[in-house]
PyMOL commands that place a pseudoatom at each C-alpha (Angstrom):
pseudoatom trace, name=CA, resn=MET, resi=1, chain=A, elem=C, hetatm=0, pos=[-200.127, -141.664, 77.929]
pseudoatom trace, name=CA, resn=GLU, resi=2, chain=A, elem=C, hetatm=0, pos=[-197.970, -143.834, 80.137]
pseudoatom trace, name=CA, resn=GLU, resi=3, chain=A, elem=C, hetatm=0, pos=[-194.573, -144.861, 78.748]
pseudoatom trace, name=CA, resn=ARG, resi=4, chain=A, elem=C, hetatm=0, pos=[-191.903, -146.539, 80.829]
pseudoatom trace, name=CA, resn=GLY, resi=5, chain=A, elem=C, hetatm=0, pos=[-188.488, -144.887, 81.018]
pseudoatom trace, name=CA, resn=LYS, resi=6, chain=A, elem=C, hetatm=0, pos=[-189.731, -141.521, 79.839]
pseudoatom trace, name=CA, resn=THR, resi=7, chain=A, elem=C, hetatm=0, pos=[-190.536, -138.374, 81.793]
pseudoatom trace, name=CA, resn=ILE, resi=8, chain=A, elem=C, hetatm=0, pos=[-193.724, -136.419, 81.269]
pseudoatom trace, name=CA, resn=TYR, resi=9, chain=A, elem=C, hetatm=0, pos=[-193.116, -132.770, 80.412]
pseudoatom trace, name=CA, resn=TRP, resi=10, chain=A, elem=C, hetatm=0, pos=[-195.560, -129.875, 80.167]
pseudoatom trace, name=CA, resn=CYS, resi=11, chain=A, elem=C, hetatm=0, pos=[-195.114, -126.994, 77.726]
pseudoatom trace, name=CA, resn=LEU, resi=12, chain=A, elem=C, hetatm=0, pos=[-195.578, -123.444, 78.992]
pseudoatom trace, name=CA, resn=HIS, resi=13, chain=A, elem=C, hetatm=0, pos=[-196.282, -122.240, 75.452]
pseudoatom trace, name=CA, resn=CYS, resi=14, chain=A, elem=C, hetatm=0, pos=[-199.109, -124.609, 74.402]
pseudoatom trace, name=CA, resn=GLU, resi=15, chain=A, elem=C, hetatm=0, pos=[-200.065, -125.921, 77.882]
pseudoatom trace, name=CA, resn=ARG, resi=16, chain=A, elem=C, hetatm=0, pos=[-199.994, -129.588, 76.774]
pseudoatom trace, name=CA, resn=ALA, resi=17, chain=A, elem=C, hetatm=0, pos=[-198.061, -132.543, 78.169]
pseudoatom trace, name=CA, resn=PHE, resi=18, chain=A, elem=C, hetatm=0, pos=[-195.979, -135.215, 76.436]
pseudoatom trace, name=CA, resn=HIS, resi=19, chain=A, elem=C, hetatm=0, pos=[-193.287, -137.843, 77.075]
pseudoatom trace, name=CA, resn=LEU, resi=20, chain=A, elem=C, hetatm=0, pos=[-189.602, -137.246, 76.499]
pseudoatom trace, name=CA, resn=GLU, resi=21, chain=A, elem=C, hetatm=0, pos=[-186.682, -139.592, 77.213]
pseudoatom trace, name=CA, resn=SER, resi=22, chain=A, elem=C, hetatm=0, pos=[-184.332, -136.841, 78.297]
pseudoatom trace, name=CA, resn=LEU, resi=23, chain=A, elem=C, hetatm=0, pos=[-184.224, -133.074, 78.218]
pseudoatom trace, name=CA, resn=ASN, resi=24, chain=A, elem=C, hetatm=0, pos=[-181.220, -131.488, 76.526]
pseudoatom trace, name=CA, resn=TRP, resi=25, chain=A, elem=C, hetatm=0, pos=[-180.367, -128.180, 74.871]
pseudoatom trace, name=CA, resn=LYS, resi=26, chain=A, elem=C, hetatm=0, pos=[-181.956, -129.304, 71.554]
pseudoatom trace, name=CA, resn=SER, resi=27, chain=A, elem=C, hetatm=0, pos=[-185.259, -130.436, 73.098]
pseudoatom trace, name=CA, resn=LYS, resi=28, chain=A, elem=C, hetatm=0, pos=[-188.494, -128.981, 71.740]
pseudoatom trace, name=CA, resn=CYS, resi=29, chain=A, elem=C, hetatm=0, pos=[-192.190, -129.354, 72.459]
pseudoatom trace, name=CA, resn=ALA, resi=30, chain=A, elem=C, hetatm=0, pos=[-193.492, -132.597, 70.953]
pseudoatom trace, name=CA, resn=TYR, resi=31, chain=A, elem=C, hetatm=0, pos=[-196.479, -130.893, 69.325]
pseudoatom trace, name=CA, resn=LYS, resi=32, chain=A, elem=C, hetatm=0, pos=[-195.700, -129.797, 65.777]
pseudoatom trace, name=CA, resn=ASP, resi=33, chain=A, elem=C, hetatm=0, pos=[-198.047, -126.816, 65.953]
pseudoatom trace, name=CA, resn=CYS, resi=34, chain=A, elem=C, hetatm=0, pos=[-196.216, -125.382, 68.985]
pseudoatom trace, name=CA, resn=GLY, resi=35, chain=A, elem=C, hetatm=0, pos=[-192.526, -124.700, 68.356]
pseudoatom trace, name=CA, resn=ALA, resi=36, chain=A, elem=C, hetatm=0, pos=[-191.463, -124.073, 71.979]
pseudoatom trace, name=CA, resn=TRP, resi=37, chain=A, elem=C, hetatm=0, pos=[-187.923, -125.010, 73.061]
pseudoatom trace, name=CA, resn=ARG, resi=38, chain=A, elem=C, hetatm=0, pos=[-186.463, -126.601, 76.193]
pseudoatom trace, name=CA, resn=TRP, resi=39, chain=A, elem=C, hetatm=0, pos=[-186.708, -123.507, 78.385]
pseudoatom trace, name=CA, resn=ASP, resi=40, chain=A, elem=C, hetatm=0, pos=[-190.525, -123.692, 78.046]
pseudoatom trace, name=CA, resn=LEU, resi=41, chain=A, elem=C, hetatm=0, pos=[-190.710, -127.319, 79.207]
pseudoatom trace, name=CA, resn=TRP, resi=42, chain=A, elem=C, hetatm=0, pos=[-191.444, -128.230, 82.833]
pseudoatom trace, name=CA, resn=GLU, resi=43, chain=A, elem=C, hetatm=0, pos=[-191.666, -131.654, 84.407]
pseudoatom trace, name=CA, resn=TRP, resi=44, chain=A, elem=C, hetatm=0, pos=[-195.313, -132.646, 84.867]
pseudoatom trace, name=CA, resn=LYS, resi=45, chain=A, elem=C, hetatm=0, pos=[-194.719, -133.477, 88.550]
pseudoatom trace, name=CA, resn=GLU, resi=46, chain=A, elem=C, hetatm=0, pos=[-193.825, -129.801, 89.129]
pseudoatom trace, name=CA, resn=ILE, resi=47, chain=A, elem=C, hetatm=0, pos=[-197.088, -128.677, 87.498]
pseudoatom trace, name=CA, resn=ARG, resi=48, chain=A, elem=C, hetatm=0, pos=[-199.005, -131.074, 89.749]
pseudoatom trace, name=CA, resn=LYS, resi=49, chain=A, elem=C, hetatm=0, pos=[-197.366, -129.535, 92.815]
pseudoatom trace, name=CA, resn=LEU, resi=50, chain=A, elem=C, hetatm=0, pos=[-198.869, -126.207, 91.725]
pseudoatom trace, name=CA, resn=ILE, resi=51, chain=A, elem=C, hetatm=0, pos=[-202.226, -127.675, 90.673]
pseudoatom trace, name=CA, resn=PRO, resi=52, chain=A, elem=C, hetatm=0, pos=[-202.791, -130.992, 92.492]
pseudoatom trace, name=CA, resn=ASP, resi=53, chain=A, elem=C, hetatm=0, pos=[-206.240, -131.397, 90.875]
pseudoatom trace, name=CA, resn=TYR, resi=54, chain=A, elem=C, hetatm=0, pos=[-204.560, -132.259, 87.582]
pseudoatom trace, name=CA, resn=PRO, resi=55, chain=A, elem=C, hetatm=0, pos=[-204.298, -136.004, 86.856]
pseudoatom trace, name=CA, resn=GLU, resi=56, chain=A, elem=C, hetatm=0, pos=[-201.164, -138.002, 87.648]
pseudoatom trace, name=CA, resn=VAL, resi=57, chain=A, elem=C, hetatm=0, pos=[-200.977, -138.952, 83.993]
pseudoatom trace, name=CA, resn=PRO, resi=58, chain=A, elem=C, hetatm=0, pos=[-202.237, -136.199, 81.665]
pseudoatom trace, name=CA, resn=ILE, resi=59, chain=A, elem=C, hetatm=0, pos=[-204.382, -136.929, 78.631]
pseudoatom trace, name=CA, resn=GLU, resi=60, chain=A, elem=C, hetatm=0, pos=[-202.437, -136.491, 75.415]
pseudoatom trace, name=CA, resn=GLY, resi=61, chain=A, elem=C, hetatm=0, pos=[-203.451, -133.360, 73.523]
pseudoatom trace, name=CA, resn=GLU, resi=62, chain=A, elem=C, hetatm=0, pos=[-205.432, -131.836, 76.411]
pseudoatom trace, name=CA, resn=LYS, resi=63, chain=A, elem=C, hetatm=0, pos=[-204.609, -128.302, 77.549]
pseudoatom trace, name=CA, resn=TYR, resi=64, chain=A, elem=C, hetatm=0, pos=[-203.705, -127.844, 81.215]
pseudoatom trace, name=CA, resn=PRO, resi=65, chain=A, elem=C, hetatm=0, pos=[-203.603, -124.102, 81.989]
pseudoatom trace, name=CA, resn=LEU, resi=66, chain=A, elem=C, hetatm=0, pos=[-201.110, -122.954, 84.593]
pseudoatom trace, name=CA, resn=TYR, resi=67, chain=A, elem=C, hetatm=0, pos=[-203.278, -120.030, 85.688]
pseudoatom trace, name=CA, resn=GLY, resi=68, chain=A, elem=C, hetatm=0, pos=[-206.814, -120.594, 86.856]
pseudoatom trace, name=CA, resn=LYS, resi=69, chain=A, elem=C, hetatm=0, pos=[-208.457, -123.947, 87.369]
pseudoatom trace, name=CA, resn=PRO, resi=70, chain=A, elem=C, hetatm=0, pos=[-209.919, -126.161, 84.652]
pseudoatom trace, name=CA, resn=GLY, resi=71, chain=A, elem=C, hetatm=0, pos=[-213.417, -125.004, 83.808]
pseudoatom trace, name=CA, resn=ASN, resi=72, chain=A, elem=C, hetatm=0, pos=[-212.883, -121.658, 85.572]
pseudoatom trace, name=CA, resn=ASN, resi=73, chain=A, elem=C, hetatm=0, pos=[-212.162, -118.523, 83.573]
pseudoatom trace, name=CA, resn=CYS, resi=74, chain=A, elem=C, hetatm=0, pos=[-210.024, -116.847, 86.220]
pseudoatom trace, name=CA, resn=GLY, resi=75, chain=A, elem=C, hetatm=0, pos=[-206.352, -116.000, 85.837]
pseudoatom trace, name=CA, resn=THR, resi=76, chain=A, elem=C, hetatm=0, pos=[-204.416, -115.040, 82.733]
pseudoatom trace, name=CA, resn=GLY, resi=77, chain=A, elem=C, hetatm=0, pos=[-204.067, -118.540, 81.321]
pseudoatom trace, name=CA, resn=GLY, resi=78, chain=A, elem=C, hetatm=0, pos=[-207.682, -118.919, 80.318]
pseudoatom trace, name=CA, resn=GLY, resi=79, chain=A, elem=C, hetatm=0, pos=[-210.067, -121.439, 81.642]
pseudoatom trace, name=CA, resn=ALA, resi=80, chain=A, elem=C, hetatm=0, pos=[-211.347, -124.752, 80.491]
pseudoatom trace, name=CA, resn=VAL, resi=81, chain=A, elem=C, hetatm=0, pos=[-209.235, -127.786, 79.807]
pseudoatom trace, name=CA, resn=GLY, resi=82, chain=A, elem=C, hetatm=0, pos=[-209.717, -128.890, 76.224]
pseudoatom trace, name=CA, resn=LYS, resi=83, chain=A, elem=C, hetatm=0, pos=[-208.123, -130.039, 73.023]
pseudoatom trace, name=CA, resn=ALA, resi=84, chain=A, elem=C, hetatm=0, pos=[-205.794, -127.560, 71.357]
for i in range(1, 84): cmd.bond("trace and resi %d" % i, "trace and resi %d" % (i + 1))
show_as sticks, trace
zoom trace
């Protein structure tokens, strides 16, 4: 999932990461089944500050919950990391 010149963003709505050249007021989640807009998108590096166990480069299509750890059903965001 590495692309030069693009920033990795994470979507609060669907909990998946993707590349985007630049964030602007028209930006949306890259996943067609999501529909979230720019205010739901966070830079991946900020997510990794909160959860350093997550990989430097996320796997495309994988869910990365903000609450709870992967494989652990604690928190409100669910548990296991997995395909959406």
